[in-house]
CHARMM internal coordinates of N, CA and C (Angstrom, degrees):
IC EDIT
DIST 1 N 1 CA 1.4301
DIST 1 CA 1 C 1.5304
ANGL 1 N 1 CA 1 C 107.09
DIST 1 C 2 N 1.3099
ANGL 1 CA 1 C 2 N 116.64
DIHE 1 N 1 CA 1 C 2 N 140.77
DIST 2 N 2 CA 1.4421
ANGL 1 C 2 N 2 CA 123.24
DIHE 1 CA 1 C 2 N 2 CA -179.52
DIST 2 CA 2 C 1.5312
ANGL 2 N 2 CA 2 C 112.13
DIHE 1 C 2 N 2 CA 2 C -102.15
DIST 2 C 3 N 1.3168
ANGL 2 CA 2 C 3 N 114.91
DIHE 2 N 2 CA 2 C 3 N 145.88
DIST 3 N 3 CA 1.4729
ANGL 2 C 3 N 3 CA 118.95
DIHE 2 CA 2 C 3 N 3 CA -178.87
DIST 3 CA 3 C 1.5284
ANGL 3 N 3 CA 3 C 110.34
DIHE 2 C 3 N 3 CA 3 C -77.64
DIST 3 C 4 N 1.3370
ANGL 3 CA 3 C 4 N 116.66
DIHE 3 N 3 CA 3 C 4 N 151.33
DIST 4 N 4 CA 1.4071
ANGL 3 C 4 N 4 CA 122.27
DIHE 3 CA 3 C 4 N 4 CA 175.94
DIST 4 CA 4 C 1.5194
ANGL 4 N 4 CA 4 C 108.19
DIHE 3 C 4 N 4 CA 4 C -98.51
DIST 4 C 5 N 1.2819
ANGL 4 CA 4 C 5 N 118.72
DIHE 4 N 4 CA 4 C 5 N 125.15
DIST 5 N 5 CA 1.4613
ANGL 4 C 5 N 5 CA 122.28
DIHE 4 CA 4 C 5 N 5 CA -177.47
DIST 5 CA 5 C 1.5713
ANGL 5 N 5 CA 5 C 108.95
DIHE 4 C 5 N 5 CA 5 C -99.96
DIST 5 C 6 N 1.3386
ANGL 5 CA 5 C 6 N 114.83
DIHE 5 N 5 CA 5 C 6 N 139.51
DIST 6 N 6 CA 1.4816
ANGL 5 C 6 N 6 CA 119.03
DIHE 5 CA 5 C 6 N 6 CA -178.70
DIST 6 CA 6 C 1.5428
ANGL 6 N 6 CA 6 C 109.09
DIHE 5 C 6 N 6 CA 6 C -76.12
DIST 6 C 7 N 1.3029
ANGL 6 CA 6 C 7 N 117.21
DIHE 6 N 6 CA 6 C 7 N 70.66
DIST 7 N 7 CA 1.4918
ANGL 6 C 7 N 7 CA 119.25
DIHE 6 CA 6 C 7 N 7 CA -178.24
DIST 7 CA 7 C 1.5706
ANGL 7 N 7 CA 7 C 104.57
DIHE 6 C 7 N 7 CA 7 C -120.46
DIST 7 C 8 N 1.3687
ANGL 7 CA 7 C 8 N 112.85
DIHE 7 N 7 CA 7 C 8 N 147.62
DIST 8 N 8 CA 1.4581
ANGL 7 C 8 N 8 CA 121.03
DIHE 7 CA 7 C 8 N 8 CA 178.08
DIST 8 CA 8 C 1.5615
ANGL 8 N 8 CA 8 C 108.06
DIHE 7 C 8 N 8 CA 8 C -123.96
DIST 8 C 9 N 1.2982
ANGL 8 CA 8 C 9 N 112.08
DIHE 8 N 8 CA 8 C 9 N 144.95
DIST 9 N 9 CA 1.4862
ANGL 8 C 9 N 9 CA 116.95
DIHE 8 CA 8 C 9 N 9 CA 174.45
DIST 9 CA 9 C 1.5331
ANGL 9 N 9 CA 9 C 108.61
DIHE 8 C 9 N 9 CA 9 C -72.68
DIST 9 C 10 N 1.2821
ANGL 9 CA 9 C 10 N 119.15
DIHE 9 N 9 CA 9 C 10 N 147.84
DIST 10 N 10 CA 1.4724
ANGL 9 C 10 N 10 CA 123.64
DIHE 9 CA 9 C 10 N 10 CA -175.56
DIST 10 CA 10 C 1.5366
ANGL 10 N 10 CA 10 C 109.16
DIHE 9 C 10 N 10 CA 10 C -58.91
DIST 10 C 11 N 1.2728
ANGL 10 CA 10 C 11 N 120.35
DIHE 10 N 10 CA 10 C 11 N -27.38
DIST 11 N 11 CA 1.4580
ANGL 10 C 11 N 11 CA 121.66
DIHE 10 CA 10 C 11 N 11 CA -178.12
DIST 11 CA 11 C 1.5668
ANGL 11 N 11 CA 11 C 112.03
DIHE 10 C 11 N 11 CA 11 C -70.80
DIST 11 C 12 N 1.3108
ANGL 11 CA 11 C 12 N 116.86
DIHE 11 N 11 CA 11 C 12 N -15.40
DIST 12 N 12 CA 1.4829
ANGL 11 C 12 N 12 CA 121.79
DIHE 11 CA 11 C 12 N 12 CA -179.60
DIST 12 CA 12 C 1.5581
ANGL 12 N 12 CA 12 C 112.23
DIHE 11 C 12 N 12 CA 12 C -90.69
DIST 12 C 13 N 1.3793
ANGL 12 CA 12 C 13 N 115.80
DIHE 12 N 12 CA 12 C 13 N -9.47
DIST 13 N 13 CA 1.4421
ANGL 12 C 13 N 13 CA 119.64
DIHE 12 CA 12 C 13 N 13 CA -175.00
DIST 13 CA 13 C 1.5269
ANGL 13 N 13 CA 13 C 108.79
DIHE 12 C 13 N 13 CA 13 C -85.23
DIST 13 C 14 N 1.3464
ANGL 13 CA 13 C 14 N 118.02
DIHE 13 N 13 CA 13 C 14 N 150.10
DIST 14 N 14 CA 1.4381
ANGL 13 C 14 N 14 CA 124.69
DIHE 13 CA 13 C 14 N 14 CA 176.71
DIST 14 CA 14 C 1.5008
ANGL 14 N 14 CA 14 C 108.84
DIHE 13 C 14 N 14 CA 14 C -125.48
DIST 14 C 15 N 1.3258
ANGL 14 CA 14 C 15 N 118.41
DIHE 14 N 14 CA 14 C 15 N 152.65
DIST 15 N 15 CA 1.4893
ANGL 14 C 15 N 15 CA 119.57
DIHE 14 CA 14 C 15 N 15 CA 177.78
DIST 15 CA 15 C 1.5220
ANGL 15 N 15 CA 15 C 110.59
DIHE 14 C 15 N 15 CA 15 C -67.02
DIST 15 C 16 N 1.2908
ANGL 15 CA 15 C 16 N 115.07
DIHE 15 N 15 CA 15 C 16 N 147.18
DIST 16 N 16 CA 1.4860
ANGL 15 C 16 N 16 CA 120.29
DIHE 15 CA 15 C 16 N 16 CA 178.60
DIST 16 CA 16 C 1.4581
ANGL 16 N 16 CA 16 C 109.84
DIHE 15 C 16 N 16 CA 16 C -70.49
DIST 16 C 17 N 1.3684
ANGL 16 CA 16 C 17 N 115.53
DIHE 16 N 16 CA 16 C 17 N 141.30
DIST 17 N 17 CA 1.4228
ANGL 16 C 17 N 17 CA 122.14
DIHE 16 CA 16 C 17 N 17 CA 179.52
DIST 17 CA 17 C 1.5814
ANGL 17 N 17 CA 17 C 106.87
DIHE 16 C 17 N 17 CA 17 C -91.67
DIST 17 C 18 N 1.3467
ANGL 17 CA 17 C 18 N 118.20
DIHE 17 N 17 CA 17 C 18 N 124.45
DIST 18 N 18 CA 1.4532
ANGL 17 C 18 N 18 CA 118.92
DIHE 17 CA 17 C 18 N 18 CA -179.69
DIST 18 CA 18 C 1.4906
ANGL 18 N 18 CA 18 C 113.64
DIHE 17 C 18 N 18 CA 18 C -61.77
DIST 18 C 19 N 1.2739
ANGL 18 CA 18 C 19 N 118.33
DIHE 18 N 18 CA 18 C 19 N 146.57
DIST 19 N 19 CA 1.4421
ANGL 18 C 19 N 19 CA 124.64
DIHE 18 CA 18 C 19 N 19 CA 178.54
DIST 19 CA 19 C 1.5332
ANGL 19 N 19 CA 19 C 110.82
DIHE 18 C 19 N 19 CA 19 C -68.67
DIST 19 C 20 N 1.3134
ANGL 19 CA 19 C 20 N 117.82
DIHE 19 N 19 CA 19 C 20 N 117.85
DIST 20 N 20 CA 1.4592
ANGL 19 C 20 N 20 CA 120.51
DIHE 19 CA 19 C 20 N 20 CA -179.82
DIST 20 CA 20 C 1.5181
ANGL 20 N 20 CA 20 C 115.25
DIHE 19 C 20 N 20 CA 20 C -79.85
DIST 20 C 21 N 1.3583
ANGL 20 CA 20 C 21 N 117.12
DIHE 20 N 20 CA 20 C 21 N -7.79
DIST 21 N 21 CA 1.4345
ANGL 20 C 21 N 21 CA 120.93
DIHE 20 CA 20 C 21 N 21 CA -178.09
DIST 21 CA 21 C 1.5359
ANGL 21 N 21 CA 21 C 113.71
DIHE 20 C 21 N 21 CA 21 C -101.48
DIST 21 C 22 N 1.3205
ANGL 21 CA 21 C 22 N 117.83
DIHE 21 N 21 CA 21 C 22 N 13.90
DIST 22 N 22 CA 1.4662
ANGL 21 C 22 N 22 CA 120.10
DIHE 21 CA 21 C 22 N 22 CA -177.18
DIST 22 CA 22 C 1.5138
ANGL 22 N 22 CA 22 C 110.89
DIHE 21 C 22 N 22 CA 22 C -59.81
DIST 22 C 23 N 1.2418
ANGL 22 CA 22 C 23 N 121.29
DIHE 22 N 22 CA 22 C 23 N -36.25
DIST 23 N 23 CA 1.4502
ANGL 22 C 23 N 23 CA 124.57
DIHE 22 CA 22 C 23 N 23 CA -174.61
DIST 23 CA 23 C 1.5441
ANGL 23 N 23 CA 23 C 109.87
DIHE 22 C 23 N 23 CA 23 C -88.20
DIST 23 C 24 N 1.2433
ANGL 23 CA 23 C 24 N 118.06
DIHE 23 N 23 CA 23 C 24 N -6.21
DIST 24 N 24 CA 1.4768
ANGL 23 C 24 N 24 CA 122.81
DIHE 23 CA 23 C 24 N 24 CA -177.49
DIST 24 CA 24 C 1.4867
ANGL 24 N 24 CA 24 C 111.89
DIHE 23 C 24 N 24 CA 24 C -77.07
DIST 24 C 25 N 1.3201
ANGL 24 CA 24 C 25 N 119.24
DIHE 24 N 24 CA 24 C 25 N 126.55
DIST 25 N 25 CA 1.4629
ANGL 24 C 25 N 25 CA 122.49
DIHE 24 CA 24 C 25 N 25 CA 172.88
DIST 25 CA 25 C 1.4900
ANGL 25 N 25 CA 25 C 107.93
DIHE 24 C 25 N 25 CA 25 C -146.11
DIST 25 C 26 N 1.3302
ANGL 25 CA 25 C 26 N 114.32
DIHE 25 N 25 CA 25 C 26 N 140.86
DIST 26 N 26 CA 1.4476
ANGL 25 C 26 N 26 CA 120.97
DIHE 25 CA 25 C 26 N 26 CA 178.15
DIST 26 CA 26 C 1.4900
ANGL 26 N 26 CA 26 C 111.62
DIHE 25 C 26 N 26 CA 26 C -94.48
DIST 26 C 27 N 1.2982
ANGL 26 CA 26 C 27 N 117.77
DIHE 26 N 26 CA 26 C 27 N 148.81
DIST 27 N 27 CA 1.4694
ANGL 26 C 27 N 27 CA 118.31
DIHE 26 CA 26 C 27 N 27 CA 179.16
DIST 27 CA 27 C 1.5052
ANGL 27 N 27 CA 27 C 110.58
DIHE 26 C 27 N 27 CA 27 C -68.96
DIST 27 C 28 N 1.3393
ANGL 27 CA 27 C 28 N 117.07
DIHE 27 N 27 CA 27 C 28 N 152.25
DIST 28 N 28 CA 1.4057
ANGL 27 C 28 N 28 CA 121.35
DIHE 27 CA 27 C 28 N 28 CA 179.94
DIST 28 CA 28 C 1.5772
ANGL 28 N 28 CA 28 C 109.82
DIHE 27 C 28 N 28 CA 28 C -66.57
DIST 28 C 29 N 1.3071
ANGL 28 CA 28 C 29 N 121.16
DIHE 28 N 28 CA 28 C 29 N 147.14
DIST 29 N 29 CA 1.4364
ANGL 28 C 29 N 29 CA 122.18
DIHE 28 CA 28 C 29 N 29 CA 179.96
DIST 29 CA 29 C 1.5079
ANGL 29 N 29 CA 29 C 108.47
DIHE 28 C 29 N 29 CA 29 C -69.95
DIST 29 C 30 N 1.3163
ANGL 29 CA 29 C 30 N 116.53
DIHE 29 N 29 CA 29 C 30 N 159.25
DIST 30 N 30 CA 1.4463
ANGL 29 C 30 N 30 CA 123.68
DIHE 29 CA 29 C 30 N 30 CA -179.97
DIST 30 CA 30 C 1.5235
ANGL 30 N 30 CA 30 C 109.40
DIHE 29 C 30 N 30 CA 30 C -66.37
DIST 30 C 31 N 1.2822
ANGL 30 CA 30 C 31 N 119.05
DIHE 30 N 30 CA 30 C 31 N 148.14
DIST 31 N 31 CA 1.4804
ANGL 30 C 31 N 31 CA 121.40
DIHE 30 CA 30 C 31 N 31 CA 177.55
DIST 31 CA 31 C 1.4761
ANGL 31 N 31 CA 31 C 111.44
DIHE 30 C 31 N 31 CA 31 C -64.20
DIST 31 C 32 N 1.3536
ANGL 31 CA 31 C 32 N 114.30
DIHE 31 N 31 CA 31 C 32 N 144.37
DIST 32 N 32 CA 1.4760
ANGL 31 C 32 N 32 CA 118.92
DIHE 31 CA 31 C 32 N 32 CA 177.26
DIST 32 CA 32 C 1.4935
ANGL 32 N 32 CA 32 C 106.12
DIHE 31 C 32 N 32 CA 32 C -89.10
DIST 32 C 33 N 1.3453
ANGL 32 CA 32 C 33 N 116.94
DIHE 32 N 32 CA 32 C 33 N 131.11
DIST 33 N 33 CA 1.4758
ANGL 32 C 33 N 33 CA 122.86
DIHE 32 CA 32 C 33 N 33 CA -179.87
DIST 33 CA 33 C 1.5599
ANGL 33 N 33 CA 33 C 108.89
DIHE 32 C 33 N 33 CA 33 C -98.32
DIST 33 C 34 N 1.3088
ANGL 33 CA 33 C 34 N 115.72
DIHE 33 N 33 CA 33 C 34 N 119.77
DIST 34 N 34 CA 1.4639
ANGL 33 C 34 N 34 CA 124.06
DIHE 33 CA 33 C 34 N 34 CA 177.54
DIST 34 CA 34 C 1.4874
ANGL 34 N 34 CA 34 C 108.39
DIHE 33 C 34 N 34 CA 34 C -123.04
DIST 34 C 35 N 1.3111
ANGL 34 CA 34 C 35 N 116.96
DIHE 34 N 34 CA 34 C 35 N 121.38
DIST 35 N 35 CA 1.4615
ANGL 34 C 35 N 35 CA 123.93
DIHE 34 CA 34 C 35 N 35 CA 179.59
DIST 35 CA 35 C 1.5329
ANGL 35 N 35 CA 35 C 110.11
DIHE 34 C 35 N 35 CA 35 C 54.13
DIST 35 C 36 N 1.3653
ANGL 35 CA 35 C 36 N 114.95
DIHE 35 N 35 CA 35 C 36 N 39.13
DIST 36 N 36 CA 1.4627
ANGL 35 C 36 N 36 CA 119.11
DIHE 35 CA 35 C 36 N 36 CA 177.37
DIST 36 CA 36 C 1.5361
ANGL 36 N 36 CA 36 C 114.84
DIHE 35 C 36 N 36 CA 36 C 77.89
DIST 36 C 37 N 1.3045
ANGL 36 CA 36 C 37 N 117.48
DIHE 36 N 36 CA 36 C 37 N -0.31
DIST 37 N 37 CA 1.4788
ANGL 36 C 37 N 37 CA 120.85
DIHE 36 CA 36 C 37 N 37 CA 179.80
DIST 37 CA 37 C 1.5590
ANGL 37 N 37 CA 37 C 109.22
DIHE 36 C 37 N 37 CA 37 C -115.00
DIST 37 C 38 N 1.3627
ANGL 37 CA 37 C 38 N 116.94
DIHE 37 N 37 CA 37 C 38 N 140.74
DIST 38 N 38 CA 1.4084
ANGL 37 C 38 N 38 CA 117.44
DIHE 37 CA 37 C 38 N 38 CA 175.32
DIST 38 CA 38 C 1.5248
ANGL 38 N 38 CA 38 C 113.32
DIHE 37 C 38 N 38 CA 38 C -70.60
DIST 38 C 39 N 1.3196
ANGL 38 CA 38 C 39 N 117.30
DIHE 38 N 38 CA 38 C 39 N 133.64
DIST 39 N 39 CA 1.4734
ANGL 38 C 39 N 39 CA 121.83
DIHE 38 CA 38 C 39 N 39 CA 179.49
DIST 39 CA 39 C 1.5142
ANGL 39 N 39 CA 39 C 106.05
DIHE 38 C 39 N 39 CA 39 C -82.91
DIST 39 C 40 N 1.3210
ANGL 39 CA 39 C 40 N 116.98
DIHE 39 N 39 CA 39 C 40 N 136.74
DIST 40 N 40 CA 1.4849
ANGL 39 C 40 N 40 CA 120.01
DIHE 39 CA 39 C 40 N 40 CA -178.85
DIST 40 CA 40 C 1.5331
ANGL 40 N 40 CA 40 C 110.03
DIHE 39 C 40 N 40 CA 40 C -70.48
DIST 40 C 41 N 1.3315
ANGL 40 CA 40 C 41 N 116.12
DIHE 40 N 40 CA 40 C 41 N 117.92
DIST 41 N 41 CA 1.5135
ANGL 40 C 41 N 41 CA 118.74
DIHE 40 CA 40 C 41 N 41 CA -177.44
DIST 41 CA 41 C 1.5775
ANGL 41 N 41 CA 41 C 110.09
DIHE 40 C 41 N 41 CA 41 C -103.51
DIST 41 C 42 N 1.3091
ANGL 41 CA 41 C 42 N 117.11
DIHE 41 N 41 CA 41 C 42 N 5.51
DIST 42 N 42 CA 1.4452
ANGL 41 C 42 N 42 CA 120.00
DIHE 41 CA 41 C 42 N 42 CA 178.40
DIST 42 CA 42 C 1.5375
ANGL 42 N 42 CA 42 C 115.29
DIHE 41 C 42 N 42 CA 42 C -74.40
DIST 42 C 43 N 1.3467
ANGL 42 CA 42 C 43 N 113.92
DIHE 42 N 42 CA 42 C 43 N -27.85
DIST 43 N 43 CA 1.4613
ANGL 42 C 43 N 43 CA 117.70
DIHE 42 CA 42 C 43 N 43 CA -177.42
DIST 43 CA 43 C 1.5250
ANGL 43 N 43 CA 43 C 109.56
DIHE 42 C 43 N 43 CA 43 C -75.57
DIST 43 C 44 N 1.3196
ANGL 43 CA 43 C 44 N 115.21
DIHE 43 N 43 CA 43 C 44 N 129.95
DIST 44 N 44 CA 1.4578
ANGL 43 C 44 N 44 CA 120.18
DIHE 43 CA 43 C 44 N 44 CA 177.15
DIST 44 CA 44 C 1.5404
ANGL 44 N 44 CA 44 C 110.49
DIHE 43 C 44 N 44 CA 44 C -124.46
DIST 44 C 45 N 1.2974
ANGL 44 CA 44 C 45 N 113.45
DIHE 44 N 44 CA 44 C 45 N 58.02
DIST 45 N 45 CA 1.4262
ANGL 44 C 45 N 45 CA 119.99
DIHE 44 CA 44 C 45 N 45 CA -178.05
DIST 45 CA 45 C 1.5484
ANGL 45 N 45 CA 45 C 111.11
DIHE 44 C 45 N 45 CA 45 C -117.26
DIST 45 C 46 N 1.2973
ANGL 45 CA 45 C 46 N 119.22
DIHE 45 N 45 CA 45 C 46 N 155.54
DIST 46 N 46 CA 1.4355
ANGL 45 C 46 N 46 CA 122.32
DIHE 45 CA 45 C 46 N 46 CA 179.05
DIST 46 CA 46 C 1.5346
ANGL 46 N 46 CA 46 C 109.99
DIHE 45 C 46 N 46 CA 46 C -79.63
DIST 46 C 47 N 1.3152
ANGL 46 CA 46 C 47 N 113.67
DIHE 46 N 46 CA 46 C 47 N 137.56
DIST 47 N 47 CA 1.4629
ANGL 46 C 47 N 47 CA 119.88
DIHE 46 CA 46 C 47 N 47 CA 177.29
DIST 47 CA 47 C 1.5106
ANGL 47 N 47 CA 47 C 109.89
DIHE 46 C 47 N 47 CA 47 C -124.38
DIST 47 C 48 N 1.3113
ANGL 47 CA 47 C 48 N 117.78
DIHE 47 N 47 CA 47 C 48 N 147.61
DIST 48 N 48 CA 1.4534
ANGL 47 C 48 N 48 CA 117.89
DIHE 47 CA 47 C 48 N 48 CA 173.49
DIST 48 CA 48 C 1.5259
ANGL 48 N 48 CA 48 C 111.50
DIHE 47 C 48 N 48 CA 48 C -65.18
DIST 48 C 49 N 1.3316
ANGL 48 CA 48 C 49 N 117.76
DIHE 48 N 48 CA 48 C 49 N 149.22
DIST 49 N 49 CA 1.4252
ANGL 48 C 49 N 49 CA 121.60
DIHE 48 CA 48 C 49 N 49 CA -177.62
DIST 49 CA 49 C 1.5451
ANGL 49 N 49 CA 49 C 113.24
DIHE 48 C 49 N 49 CA 49 C -57.48
DIST 49 C 50 N 1.3591
ANGL 49 CA 49 C 50 N 113.95
DIHE 49 N 49 CA 49 C 50 N -28.07
DIST 50 N 50 CA 1.4574
ANGL 49 C 50 N 50 CA 117.57
DIHE 49 CA 49 C 50 N 50 CA -179.97
DIST 50 CA 50 C 1.5343
ANGL 50 N 50 CA 50 C 114.06
DIHE 49 C 50 N 50 CA 50 C -67.09
DIST 50 C 51 N 1.3047
ANGL 50 CA 50 C 51 N 115.38
DIHE 50 N 50 CA 50 C 51 N -18.56
DIST 51 N 51 CA 1.4912
ANGL 50 C 51 N 51 CA 120.67
DIHE 50 CA 50 C 51 N 51 CA 178.62
DIST 51 CA 51 C 1.5490
ANGL 51 N 51 CA 51 C 112.64
DIHE 50 C 51 N 51 CA 51 C -94.46
DIST 51 C 52 N 1.3317
ANGL 51 CA 51 C 52 N 116.80
DIHE 51 N 51 CA 51 C 52 N 0.93
DIST 52 N 52 CA 1.4474
ANGL 51 C 52 N 52 CA 120.61
DIHE 51 CA 51 C 52 N 52 CA 179.89
DIST 52 CA 52 C 1.5491
ANGL 52 N 52 CA 52 C 109.23
DIHE 51 C 52 N 52 CA 52 C -94.50
DIST 52 C 53 N 1.2963
ANGL 52 CA 52 C 53 N 116.96
DIHE 52 N 52 CA 52 C 53 N 65.15
DIST 53 N 53 CA 1.4382
ANGL 52 C 53 N 53 CA 120.85
DIHE 52 CA 52 C 53 N 53 CA -174.40
DIST 53 CA 53 C 1.5335
ANGL 53 N 53 CA 53 C 114.85
DIHE 52 C 53 N 53 CA 53 C -64.72
DIST 53 C 54 N 1.3583
ANGL 53 CA 53 C 54 N 115.87
DIHE 53 N 53 CA 53 C 54 N -25.44
DIST 54 N 54 CA 1.4812
ANGL 53 C 54 N 54 CA 120.70
DIHE 53 CA 53 C 54 N 54 CA -178.68
DIST 54 CA 54 C 1.5092
ANGL 54 N 54 CA 54 C 111.75
DIHE 53 C 54 N 54 CA 54 C -95.87
DIST 54 C 55 N 1.3287
ANGL 54 CA 54 C 55 N 118.36
DIHE 54 N 54 CA 54 C 55 N 3.47
DIST 55 N 55 CA 1.4662
ANGL 54 C 55 N 55 CA 120.85
DIHE 54 CA 54 C 55 N 55 CA -174.45
DIST 55 CA 55 C 1.5358
ANGL 55 N 55 CA 55 C 113.86
DIHE 54 C 55 N 55 CA 55 C -129.25
DIST 55 C 56 N 1.3184
ANGL 55 CA 55 C 56 N 116.99
DIHE 55 N 55 CA 55 C 56 N 29.50
DIST 56 N 56 CA 1.4726
ANGL 55 C 56 N 56 CA 119.01
DIHE 55 CA 55 C 56 N 56 CA -177.22
DIST 56 CA 56 C 1.5605
ANGL 56 N 56 CA 56 C 111.20
DIHE 55 C 56 N 56 CA 56 C -63.18
DIST 56 C 57 N 1.2934
ANGL 56 CA 56 C 57 N 117.77
DIHE 56 N 56 CA 56 C 57 N -36.28
DIST 57 N 57 CA 1.4925
ANGL 56 C 57 N 57 CA 120.36
DIHE 56 CA 56 C 57 N 57 CA 178.26
DIST 57 CA 57 C 1.5414
ANGL 57 N 57 CA 57 C 109.94
DIHE 56 C 57 N 57 CA 57 C -66.99
DIST 57 C 58 N 1.3343
ANGL 57 CA 57 C 58 N 116.64
DIHE 57 N 57 CA 57 C 58 N -38.66
DIST 58 N 58 CA 1.4566
ANGL 57 C 58 N 58 CA 117.68
DIHE 57 CA 57 C 58 N 58 CA -177.74
DIST 58 CA 58 C 1.5776
ANGL 58 N 58 CA 58 C 108.20
DIHE 57 C 58 N 58 CA 58 C -72.44
DIST 58 C 59 N 1.3087
ANGL 58 CA 58 C 59 N 118.25
DIHE 58 N 58 CA 58 C 59 N -34.36
DIST 59 N 59 CA 1.4562
ANGL 58 C 59 N 59 CA 120.69
DIHE 58 CA 58 C 59 N 59 CA 176.47
DIST 59 CA 59 C 1.5329
ANGL 59 N 59 CA 59 C 109.32
DIHE 58 C 59 N 59 CA 59 C -63.83
DIST 59 C 60 N 1.2985
ANGL 59 CA 59 C 60 N 116.43
DIHE 59 N 59 CA 59 C 60 N -45.06
DIST 60 N 60 CA 1.4953
ANGL 59 C 60 N 60 CA 120.75
DIHE 59 CA 59 C 60 N 60 CA -179.26
DIST 60 CA 60 C 1.5038
ANGL 60 N 60 CA 60 C 109.14
DIHE 59 C 60 N 60 CA 60 C -63.64
DIST 60 C 61 N 1.3913
ANGL 60 CA 60 C 61 N 118.07
DIHE 60 N 60 CA 60 C 61 N -43.43
DIST 61 N 61 CA 1.4917
ANGL 60 C 61 N 61 CA 121.27
DIHE 60 CA 60 C 61 N 61 CA 177.82
DIST 61 CA 61 C 1.5156
ANGL 61 N 61 CA 61 C 110.18
DIHE 60 C 61 N 61 CA 61 C -60.50
DIST 61 C 62 N 1.3232
ANGL 61 CA 61 C 62 N 116.84
DIHE 61 N 61 CA 61 C 62 N -38.58
DIST 62 N 62 CA 1.4971
ANGL 61 C 62 N 62 CA 119.19
DIHE 61 CA 61 C 62 N 62 CA 178.62
DIST 62 CA 62 C 1.4948
ANGL 62 N 62 CA 62 C 110.11
DIHE 61 C 62 N 62 CA 62 C -60.28
DIST 62 C 63 N 1.3335
ANGL 62 CA 62 C 63 N 117.11
DIHE 62 N 62 CA 62 C 63 N -46.48
DIST 63 N 63 CA 1.4754
ANGL 62 C 63 N 63 CA 120.75
DIHE 62 CA 62 C 63 N 63 CA -175.30
DIST 63 CA 63 C 1.5199
ANGL 63 N 63 CA 63 C 112.31
DIHE 62 C 63 N 63 CA 63 C -74.21
DIST 63 C 64 N 1.3222
ANGL 63 CA 63 C 64 N 116.98
DIHE 63 N 63 CA 63 C 64 N -22.73
DIST 64 N 64 CA 1.4777
ANGL 63 C 64 N 64 CA 118.79
DIHE 63 CA 63 C 64 N 64 CA 170.53
DIST 64 CA 64 C 1.5463
ANGL 64 N 64 CA 64 C 111.07
DIHE 63 C 64 N 64 CA 64 C -72.71
DIST 64 C 65 N 1.3099
ANGL 64 CA 64 C 65 N 115.25
DIHE 64 N 64 CA 64 C 65 N -38.05
DIST 65 N 65 CA 1.4513
ANGL 64 C 65 N 65 CA 118.62
DIHE 64 CA 64 C 65 N 65 CA -177.18
DIST 65 CA 65 C 1.5518
ANGL 65 N 65 CA 65 C 109.99
DIHE 64 C 65 N 65 CA 65 C -79.77
DIST 65 C 66 N 1.2779
ANGL 65 CA 65 C 66 N 121.45
DIHE 65 N 65 CA 65 C 66 N -29.68
DIST 66 N 66 CA 1.4458
ANGL 65 C 66 N 66 CA 125.81
DIHE 65 CA 65 C 66 N 66 CA 176.92
DIST 66 CA 66 C 1.5322
ANGL 66 N 66 CA 66 C 112.33
DIHE 65 C 66 N 66 CA 66 C -124.51
DIST 66 C 67 N 1.3117
ANGL 66 CA 66 C 67 N 116.94
DIHE 66 N 66 CA 66 C 67 N 75.13
DIST 67 N 67 CA 1.4955
ANGL 66 C 67 N 67 CA 121.66
DIHE 66 CA 66 C 67 N 67 CA -171.43
DIST 67 CA 67 C 1.5563
ANGL 67 N 67 CA 67 C 111.14
DIHE 66 C 67 N 67 CA 67 C -66.19
DIST 67 C 68 N 1.3643
ANGL 67 CA 67 C 68 N 119.54
DIHE 67 N 67 CA 67 C 68 N -21.79
DIST 68 N 68 CA 1.4079
ANGL 67 C 68 N 68 CA 118.75
DIHE 67 CA 67 C 68 N 68 CA -176.98
DIST 68 CA 68 C 1.5620
ANGL 68 N 68 CA 68 C 113.87
DIHE 67 C 68 N 68 CA 68 C -87.46
DIST 68 C 69 N 1.3368
ANGL 68 CA 68 C 69 N 115.29
DIHE 68 N 68 CA 68 C 69 N -4.46
DIST 69 N 69 CA 1.4143
ANGL 68 C 69 N 69 CA 117.86
DIHE 68 CA 68 C 69 N 69 CA 178.89
DIST 69 CA 69 C 1.5234
ANGL 69 N 69 CA 69 C 110.06
DIHE 68 C 69 N 69 CA 69 C -77.62
DIST 69 C 70 N 1.3145
ANGL 69 CA 69 C 70 N 117.16
DIHE 69 N 69 CA 69 C 70 N 148.68
DIST 70 N 70 CA 1.5036
ANGL 69 C 70 N 70 CA 119.94
DIHE 69 CA 69 C 70 N 70 CA -179.00
DIST 70 CA 70 C 1.5523
ANGL 70 N 70 CA 70 C 110.45
DIHE 69 C 70 N 70 CA 70 C -64.29
DIST 70 C 71 N 1.2847
ANGL 70 CA 70 C 71 N 114.82
DIHE 70 N 70 CA 70 C 71 N 142.97
DIST 71 N 71 CA 1.4774
ANGL 70 C 71 N 71 CA 119.69
DIHE 70 CA 70 C 71 N 71 CA 175.38
DIST 71 CA 71 C 1.4520
ANGL 71 N 71 CA 71 C 109.66
DIHE 70 C 71 N 71 CA 71 C -102.00
DIST 71 C 72 N 1.3462
ANGL 71 CA 71 C 72 N 117.48
DIHE 71 N 71 CA 71 C 72 N 162.70
DIST 72 N 72 CA 1.4393
ANGL 71 C 72 N 72 CA 121.07
DIHE 71 CA 71 C 72 N 72 CA -178.20
DIST 72 CA 72 C 1.5211
ANGL 72 N 72 CA 72 C 111.45
DIHE 71 C 72 N 72 CA 72 C -61.40
DIST 72 C 73 N 1.3460
ANGL 72 CA 72 C 73 N 116.66
DIHE 72 N 72 CA 72 C 73 N 148.82
DIST 73 N 73 CA 1.4443
ANGL 72 C 73 N 73 CA 120.26
DIHE 72 CA 72 C 73 N 73 CA -179.29
DIST 73 CA 73 C 1.4577
ANGL 73 N 73 CA 73 C 112.44
DIHE 72 C 73 N 73 CA 73 C -74.32
END
COOR INIT
IC SEED 1 N 1 CA 1 C
IC BUILD
């Protein structure tokens, strides 16, 4: 048996269509104020649920919506 290779003849290729959304950018959301201080929204890193002291309701809502997802230990 011979292997099938993922190759295409040049006649089947089409030119790439440029991305029309390259210049599109949305404004940054407003800062969240917690205890009178703006919360830093520039960080986009994952945090353990135990460190989300201001978002316990959101974490609970998430687990109600997605009950099969793992919960914090």
